[in-house]
N, C-alpha and C positions, 0 to 999 in steps of 0.2 A: 263538345263544340270547341272550335279554335278561333283565334282572332282573325278578323278579316285582313286581307293583304294591305289595305289602306291603313288600318290601325297598327299593324306590325311596322309599317313604314314610319308612322308617327312616333311610335315608341322608340324605334332605333334612333331617330333624330333627337327626340327629347332627351335620351340618355346622354347625348353629347353636350346638351345645354341645360343641365338640371337647375342652374342658378337663375334662369330667365323664364319669363312667361313666353311660351312658344305660340306665335301667330302662324297657324297652319293654313295655307291658301287652298281653298276649295271653291273653284269658280269665282264668283264675285264677292266672296266672303273670306275673312280670316276667322278660322274656328279655333277654339280652345277646348281641351278635354281634361277630364279627371280633376286633379288637384288644382291645376291651372285654371280650369273653368270655375271651380268653386271660389277661388281667390279673386279672379278677375270680375266675375259677375257681381260680387259684393262691392268691389271698389268702383266699378263702372256703372253700377245700378242698371244692369241689363238682365234679361230673363235667363235663368238656368234651366236648361231642358235636358233631354237624354238622347243618346244615339245607339243604335244597334251595332255592336262591335264584334259580334260572334260569340259573346259570353251569355250566361244565363240571364243576366240583368243588363239593362242599358247603362252606359257610362255617362257621367255628367258632361254636359256640353253647353257652350255658349258661343256666340259669334257676333261679328261686327262687319258692316260693309267695308270693302277694302278702300273705297274712295274717301271714307270718313275716318280712316285709321289714325291720322295725326292727333286728333282731339283726344281719342282714347289712350293713345300712347303717352301723351303728356300727363294724363291723370295717373297712369301707372308709375311713371317716372317720379312724379311728385310724392308717391308713397314709398319711394326708395327701391323700386323694382327695375329690373332690366327687361328688355323685350327683344326676342330673337325673331326676325322676319324670315319665314320659310316660304319660298315662292315655287311655283311650277316652272321648271326650266325646260320643259318640252311642250310642244303644241299638242293639246289633247286630241285634236283632229287627226294628227299624224302618228298617234301612239296607240299601240295595242296593249291592253292591260293597264297597270298602274302608271300614272304620269310620274316622271322623275321629279323629285323635289329636293331643294337644298336651302340651307340658311344662307341668305345673301348679305345679311347685315345684323349686327347686334347693337341695339340702341340703348345707350346709357345716358345719365345726366350730362356727361362730358362730351358726348358724341352726337348731339342733336344737330341736324342739318336743316330741318324744315323751318322756313321763314316765319310761319304763324306761331311757332313755339319760341321764337327768339325776339329779344329787344334789339332793334336795329342799331342803337347807340351803345350797346353793351357787348363785350366779347363773351364768348362761352368757352372758358378755358378748362382744359383737363391737364393734370400734372402728374409727375412721377418723382418719387423721393428715393435717393440712394444714400446709404451711410457707409463710409469707409473709415479707416483708422483715424484720419485727421479732419475730414470734412463731411458736412451734410451737403448734398447737391439736390437742386430742384430744377427739373425741366418742365416746361409747359407749352401747350400748343392750342390753337384754335383751328379746328379742321374746316371751319366755314370761311376762313380768310387766308390760311396758310402760314400764319405767324407761328414760329417755333423757336423758343429761346431757352437758355439755361443759366443758372448762377450757382455759386458755391458759397458756403458759410463755414468758417472755421468752427470746430467743435466747441472751443472754449467760449464762444458767444452763446451757446446753449440752444436748445430746441425751440425756445420762444422766438428767436430770430427767424428760424426756418418757417415756423407756422405763421408768424406775423407776415412774412412775404406771401405765403399761400393765401392768407386772408385778404391782403391788399389786392391780390389779383382776383379775388372772389372766385377761386377755383371751384368748379362744380363737381369735380370728381378727382380723387387722388389715388394713384396707383403705387404700390410698393411690394417688394418681396418680403418685407419685414412685418410680421404680425403685430409687433409692438407699435410700429409706426402707424399701422392701420387703426389700432385701438385709440391711440392718441389723437388721430385725425377725427375719429368719430366722436371723441369726447368734446372736441371743439365744433361739432356740428357740421363737419365736412364729410360728404359721401365718399367712402373709401373702398377700394377693391384690391384684393390680394392677387398678385400675378407674378409668376416666376420668370416669364420672358424667355424661356429656353426653347420653346417649340417652333419659333418663327425666326428665320434668318433676317438680318438687318442690312439695308442698303442705304440708309440715310447719310447724307453728307454732313460733315461738321465744319462749319464756317468760322473757325478760330484756331489760333496756334496752340501748340501743346505746352506753351510756357505760361498760360493763364493759371491763376490760382485755383487749385482743385480740379485740374484738367481731367484726371482719371475718373473722379466721382461724377463730374459733369457729363463726360462721354457715356458713362454707364447709365446715368439717368435718362439721357437722350435715347439710348438704345432700348431701355426698358419701356419707355413711353411709345416709341415707334413700334416696338414689338406688339404692345397691347392694342394699338390703333390698327395695325395690320390684321390682327386677329379679329377685332370687332367689325372692321369694315371689309373684311375678306380681301385684303390687298389693294383696295381701291382708295389709295391716299396719295395720288400723284401730286396734289397741291403741296404736300410737305416734302420739299426737295432737299432742304438743308436746314441745319439748326445753328443759331448764333449764340453768343455769350454776352452777358452784361454783369458788371460788378455793382454791388449795392453801394459801394463807396463813391460811385459816380453821382449819386443823388442825395438830396436831403432825406434823412431818416425821420419817418413819422410812424410811431407804433400804432397798433390797432385801437388802443384806448383813445389816443389823441385824435385819430381820424374820426372815430365815433363821436367824441366830445365836441369836436369842431364842426361836425356835420358837413364834411367836404363834399360827399356825394350821396349820403344817405341820411334822411331825416330820422332822428332817434324815435320820434313819436309815431310817425306814419310808416316808416320802413321804406318809403320811396325817395325820390330826389326833390320833392317839393320844398321850396324855401331852403335849399342847400346852396353852397358856393357854386356847385356845378350848375344848378338851375339859373343862377344869376349870370354866369359867364358863358353858358352854352347858347350862343346864337349862330352856331355852325349851320351850314347849308347841306353838308353831306353826312351820311351815316358814318363813314370811316373817319371824318373829321371830328365828329362827336365822340367816337371811341378814343381817338388820340387825345382829345382834351381831357378826358377822364384820367388817362394815364399820366398826362403832364401834371395834373393837380395832385396826384398821389406820389409823384416823383419829381419834385422841384429840383432845379439844377444847382450844382455847387460851383461850376466853372463860370467865372465872371465874364469871360469873353463870349461864351455861348449865350448867357443871359442878355448881354448888351446887344448881341446880334439879333436876338428876338425883339428886343425893345426897339431897335432901329426900324425894323419892318413895321411894327405896330405904330411907331411915330409917323412914318411915312404915310400910312393910311389914315391915321388920326388927323393929320394936318390937311390931307387932301380927301375931303368927303366924297367927291365925285369919283375919284379913283377907287375908293373903298366900295362905293355903291356898284361900280362897274364890275369889280372883282366878284362881289357877292351875287350879282345878277347872273354872271356866267356860271358860278358855282351851283346855282339853282338847277341847272341842266345837267349836273354830274351825278350819275347814279352810283350805287355801292359797288364799285369796281372790284374790291377785294372779294366780296361774297358772290359776285357774278362769276369771277374766276373759280371760286370754290365750287359753285354749282356745275359749271361747265366741266371741271376736272372730275367731279364725282359722277357725272353722267346724268344729272337731273336738270341741267340748264336747257333752255328752249330758245326758239327764235327771238322772242321778246328780249331775252338776256343779251343776245348778240346785237340786237337793234339798240338797246340801252347802252351797251359798250360803245358802239359807233357814235351815238349822240353825245356820250360823255366825252369821248376823245375830241369831238368837234368843239365842244365848249372849253375843253382844256387848252386847245389851240388858241381860242380867243383869249384865255388868261395869259398864255405865253406872249401873245402880241401886246397885251396891256403892260406886262412887265418890261418887255423890251422897250416899249414906248416911253417909260419913265426915265430911262438912261441914268440910273443911279447904281453905284457900286454894290450896295447892300443886297441888290436883287440878282446879282450875277450868278450866285450859287444856285438859286432856284431856277433861273432861266436854263442853266446847263443841265439840271436834273429833269426838266420837262422835255424829254427826248422826242425826236420827230416820229410821229405815229401816222404819218400820211398814208403809208402803204397799207396799214391795217384799216384805216378809214376807207380808203379806196376799194380794198378787197371786200369789205362788208357792204359798201355802197352798191356794188354790182351784183352781189350774191344773195343778200337777205332782203326779203320783201319789206316794204314800208309798213305793212300791217300784218305781221305774222300771228298765227293763232297761239293760244296758251299751251296747247298740247302738241305732241309730235306725231299724232295719228290722225290729223285732219287734213294734211296737205296745206298748200299755200305758204310754205316757209320760204321757198327759194324764189328769187325775183325772176320775172320773165326775161328771157334772153341770155340767162347765165348757162343753161344746159339745154341742148337741143332735144334730148330725149324727154326731159321733163316738159318742155314746151309742147312736144307732140302729144304726150299722154294727157296733159292738161287740156289740150284742144280736143282730144278724143273724149275726155270726160265731160267737159263743159259745153262742147259744141257738137254733140252727137247728131242732132237734127240737121245741122248744116252739112255735116260730112255725108249723111245719107242723101240729102238733096244734091250734093255735089256728084255723088256716084250715080244717082238717077239721071241727072242731066248729061253726064258723060256717056252713059249707056244709050240714052235716047239719040244722042248725036251719032254714036258709033253705029247703031243699028238703023237709024232713020225712022224710028217708031216713036212718034210724039205721044202716044197713049201709054207707053211703058211706064210702069211705076214700081217703086220699092215699098213693100208692105211688111207687116210684122204680126205674128200671132204666137201664142204661148206654146203651140205644138211644134211648129217648124222654125220659129225664130224669124229672122229677116229673109225675104224672098223677092225675086224679080217676077212681076206679073205682066204677061202679054196676052192681048185679046186673041180669040180664035182665028180671026181673019189675018192676024200677023204672026201666028205661031210658026209658020214655015220659015220665018226670017230668023228664028233663034239660032245663034252660032254654035259651033261644036263645043265651046267651053261651057255652055249652059247645061246644067244637069236637072232633068225634070224631077220635081218633088211632089206635084199634086195637079190633078186635073179638076177644074171647076166648070160650072155651066157656061161662064162667060169667057173662059180662056184657060191658059196654062200658067203654072207657077214654077220658077226655076231658082237655082242658086248657081253661083260660079265661085272660083277660088278667091277672087278679090272681095266679094261680098262676105264670104265665109271668114276671111282674115279680118275684115273690118268688124264683123259681128264679134269675133273673139276679142279683138282689141277693145271694142266698146264695153263688153261685159267685164273684162279684166283690167281695163285701164285705170280705174279708181284705185284698186288694190296695188297695182304696179306703181302708180303715181306716188302713193303714200310710202311704199317701200323704197322707191328710188329717191324721193325727197329726203327721207331719213338718212339714207346712205350718203347723199351729197352733203346734208347738214353735218353729219359726223365728220366728213372730210374737212369741212370748213371749221368746225369746232376744234379739231385736232391741230389744224394749221394755226389757229388763233392761240391755242394753248402753248405752241412753240415759242410764243412771245410773252409767256407768263412773267419771266424775270423783269423784262422791260416794263410791262404793264404794272407790276407791283411797285417798281421804283417810281413810276409816274404817280401812282395812287398815293404813295408815302409822301411825295413832295406836295401834291395837291392837298393832302390832309393837313400838313403844316401850314400851308397858305390859308386854308379854311380857318384853322384855329387862330392864327394871328389876325386874320380879318375880323373874326368874331371879337377878339380882344379890343381891336380898334373901334369897332361899332359899339360895344358895351361902354367903352371909355367915353365915346361921343355922347351917348344918350344919358349917361349917369354922372357926367362931370368928374371923371377920374383924371389923375395926373401921372406923369412918369416918375417913378421913384429913383433915387440916386443910391446905387449900391457900390460898396467898396470892400476891401479886405481888412478893414480895421475892426474895432470892437464897439463902435458907436451905435446908437439907436435913438434917433430923434424924429419924432412924429409931430406934425402940426395940423390941427383940425382934422383928425382922423375920424372916419365913420365906419360903422359895421355894415358891410355890404348887404347882408340879409335883413338885419333889423331895420335899416333905413327904408326898406321896401314896405314895411308894415306900418309906417307912420308918415305923416305929411313931411315932405322934404324941408319945408320952412321950420317945422317944429322940432326937427332932429337936433340934438345937442352934440356938437363936435367936441373932441377932447384932444389935448396935447400930451405928449410923453417924451421925456428926455432923460435917459439913464446917466448921461454925462460920464463921470469917472467912477460911477458906482457899479455894483453888481446886483444889488437886491433892493427892490421897491416893495414896501409894506403898504397895502391898501386896506383901510378900515372903513366902516360905514354900515348902515342898516341893511337888512334884507330888502330887496325890491328897489334898491337905490341905483343899481346898474354896475356893480363891481364885476360880476361874471361876464356881462356883455362887453365891458371895457377890456378885460384881460384876454378874452377870446378874440376880440378885434385885433389886438397886437399880433397874435399868432397867425390869424387868417391873412392879414395884410402882408406879413412876411412871406407866407406861402405864395400868395398871388404874385408878389414882386419877383420871387425867384423862379416862377414859371415863365416870366417875361411879360406879364400883364401889367397894365396900369392899375392904380389903386385909388379908392375914395379918400382923398385927403387934400390939404393945401400943399404939403410937402412931406417927404419921407426920405430920410437918409440913414443908412445902417450898413453894418458890416455883415458879410455872408454868414448865414446861420447853417451849421451842419446838421443839427437835429432839433426838432420841435417836440416838446413834451407838454401836453395839456391835461393836467390832472384836475378835471372840473366835474364835480358830482360823482357819486358812486351809488351802486345798488347791490343788493344781495346777489350772489351767484349760486342759485339754488342747485344747479346741476352738479357743481363740485362741492357743495356743502359749505361754501364760504360766506361769512357775514359781510355786511357793508364795510365794517372796519377792516376786516382781513383783505377784502378786495382793494380798499384804499391803501393799505400798507404794502400790498404786492406792487401796486402801481408806483408808489414812492420808492420802493426798493429798486425797481427796474430803472427808474430815473437816476438814482444815486449810483448805480452800477455802470450805466452806459453814457451818461451825459459828459460833455467836455466843456472846456472854457469857451468854445465857439457855439454852444447850444443856446436855445431860447426855452426857458422853463416857465410855465404859468401854473400856479398852484391855487386852488380854491378850497378853503376850509379844511385843510389838512388837520386831522386829529379830532374831528367832531364826532366820530363814531364810538367814542368811549367816554369815560368820566372827564369832567372839566379839567381836573388836575393832571390826569394822564395825558389828555389831548394837548393841553398847553405845553407840557414838558416835551412831548414829541415834536410839536410845531417849532418850539425854540431850538431844540437840538438839530432838527432838519435844516433850519435856517442857518445855524452856525456851520454845519457841514458844507452846505452850498457855498457859504461865504469863504471858508478857509480851505476846503479841499478841491471843489470843482470850479468855483469862480465863474460860473456861467451867468449870462444875463437872465435874471429871475424876477418875476412879479408874483407876489404872494398876497392874495386876498384873504382876509381873516376877520373873525369876530373876537379873537383874543387880543384885546387892547394892550395887554402886557407886552406884546411883541413890538409895540412902538418904542419900547426902551432899548431895543437892539442898537439904535443909533448912538446910544451912550457908550456902547462897548466896541462898536466897529465903525470905522470911518467911511466905509463904502456901502452904507445903508441909508436910505432916505424914506420918509413917510409921505403917503398920500391918503386922501379920504374922499368920500362922496359927499358933495354939498347937500345939506338938508335945510329947509326953511321951516321954522316953527311958528305957528299962529294959534294962540290959546292952547287947546289940547290937541290940535291937529298938526300934521306935518305934510310938507310938500317935497317930493324928491326932485331935485334940480338936474339930476343925471350928469352933473359936472364934477370932474376930478380936480381937486384943489390940493395945494401943499399942506402938509401937516396931518397928524393923526386925528381920528374921531374920538370924542369923549363919551359918546352914548351909542347904544345899539338900536334904540327905538323899537325893541321887539314887541312891547305891549301895544304900541301904536299900530304896528303892522298887523297884530292879531285883531285889533279893533277894526281896521280896514277890511280884514278878511271876513268880518261878520260874526265873530264870537259873541255869545250873549253878554249883555251889559253887566249882569251881576258877577259873571266870571271875570270880566275885565276889572271890575272894582276889587274883587278878591285878589287878583294878580297884582294890582297896584299896592294893596295892603301888604302882601307878602314881600313885594320888592322893597318897600320901605323898611319892613322888619329885617330883611336880609342886609340892606345897606346900612341901617342904624340899629343894630341889635341892642335891646335893653335888658334882656334876661338871659341867663345861661342856656335856657331851653332854646331861645331864638337863635343863639349863637351856633347852635348845632346845625343850622340851615336845613332843618327837616322840611321836606317838600310835601308833607301830607296836608290835605285840605280838611279843616275841621268842619264837620257838617253842623250847620246852625239849626236850632229847633224852630219849628213853625207851629204856633198855637192853633191856627185855623186847621192845619193839616191834622193835628192831634185830635181836635174836637170832631172833625168829620170822620176820622178813622173809627170812632166809637159808635157811629150811627149805622143802624140797619134800615135802609129806606123802605124795605118791604113791611116793616113792623110799625112804621110811624102812623099815628092818627092825624087828622087834619089839625087838631089843636097842638099836638106835639111838633108838627112841622112848622107851625107859626112860631112857637117858642124857640125852635132851632134857628130860624131866620133872625129873630131878635137877638139871640146870643151871638150869632156871627157878626151882626152889626156892631154890638158892643165891643167884641174883640178887635174889629177893624179900627174902631175909634180909639181904643186903647193903644193900638200899634202906631 
């Protein structure tokens, strides 16, 4: 026995896409066979069956309905698999033998287009890495929006800088020719694909000059990524017309550890954006505005003029609440233009997408009118960027129905009056009874036979029926089809044509509407560049409007930013923490670094040290994004890099301990920070012995003071660091205020001048609910350690001496099963005596 023709076709296609699960279209199902079926059925939790393939035994098979494919594809992608979609590319009705099939698309984590699988306010980036002699280059794209960018990193900055940028972008898939780069990406939890990029020609435009740093590496990374996308999407990537360039030196540097520790866009505990800075600031009305805000938060500006330009727009709307409300109301009617263009370009867009585009442009025109009406200079740039789209609006107004269907195979997409043939076919389809009545009336009048009628049966179809008494009046163009008792039945050419038109009008209508829709879609896509520019401008307006609105409802102020080294905050508040407590009960704090470089903050756990130092970094990031901030005033010099070494945990994947992770973070800071940076450190050195930790903390402080001279805030339990101000003039001490009452403490959450003299660790342990006898024992040992009386105690042994318990010893000797009633009574008496003795 040999393989069936269909199975031979399957195996030929599968051989070309061995690294993907092949979805093989059979009628209304995608079928999987052999190893693919075994693997997919387990992951998707669907039945594994068998199919006769011409062999002695049936081959494994499973399948899913084609209309439900997206849900199943998402599950396979989540398991790190690719999916190749193999479609029937011929009409089975018109084909003899095996229907021709081809892979039309390969879906990977970085090439998802389906809305249900995407978060509307997150980009879905795919990237490519190239390494040349001097540079690392990273190109990235989002095929759902058309964004395509590249950057270069000098090799001396190390691979960490490259992968830090990939992690900032949250790249879903990384492509490289270099196997080592692939393995390094996988070690960092990034899905990676090896691709040589040689089999596909490249036609992508490069929208930057050849004098940019690392031009050759960037252009190679762009070509590699474009090649891979052309391969996976089978050439259908018109949305990616050209690639741009950006330099990392344009923006504040925030490494991956700091982004995580500050919870800019991802909550450390929940993994989503709840109670993050993004969740506080994101009151955007559009999806693409939300995506832009996320990028701004992770790439604060360094150019003072650009920051002030953003602040001016925010201030304008902050002061004019009604103007802000009007802008935001218009933004509510703006749909995701970027992804609409992506779907139209990819061929999956429908009539509702074009309708949404038209309504979006109408609302954008309202925004343009509002901006013009303010008559202020700071809006001029935005007004010029909101180009005239009246022709597009007018074209869509006359061509697309006001209520188009979701699919392209139902008809009803094209507006009445736009195309005569569609109008005729629609009339034929929707008004068939009226057309028959019109023909009947016409023939009655022509022949003068009032009893003439048009009928229908399944045998002859439509016919003209004349009574016997009038049969002699039948004209020459009538063709007799049937004689009946009451008369004769005829057809003529006009009735035959009408019948054919009625039967086939629906199919013709759907086909013609799709053809005309495609023409409209292609004409709109010719305006892609303009529409992208408009969307980019509206996205900025949306983010700035969100900043103004958040400032209004949360009592934020405009920070004052300069190019000096100062850093003075008055009544600052942590934007996320203040949402978790009553506004009135939140304790505000000041900070002024003056002419110093290093602030040492001491105080007990739970007192608020970490919250305070995080606040300093978060407010700086907010300010350099152009946002207002929660404070009474804030004046500071531009910060080029923010480092937040706050907390650490084991990195089990790379076999690194908490202490090693901490030291790696500190090393990165010392190697990359400048005197323009802001560094916040929390408990450096705690992952090792007290003496080692203190020594490292002291040495790190000295290095920061003498070598780097960055603005640094160091929270610590090592009270010995307070003495640094005796050796360096640019150090000052702060502490967290605590109020003691008897053996209780109250955290006041207030930062005050001077160092703390206690850690209150045992108090915190008591508050946490540790057993009373343990607390008492801890107090005893603390007194012994603080005031040692014996040589043994001076050794600071931390062993706990187990105390004897006479009751426990007495009961340990008793076997309850052997006690007589009298012995039990005697035992109770002995226990009572022991208790009284104790």
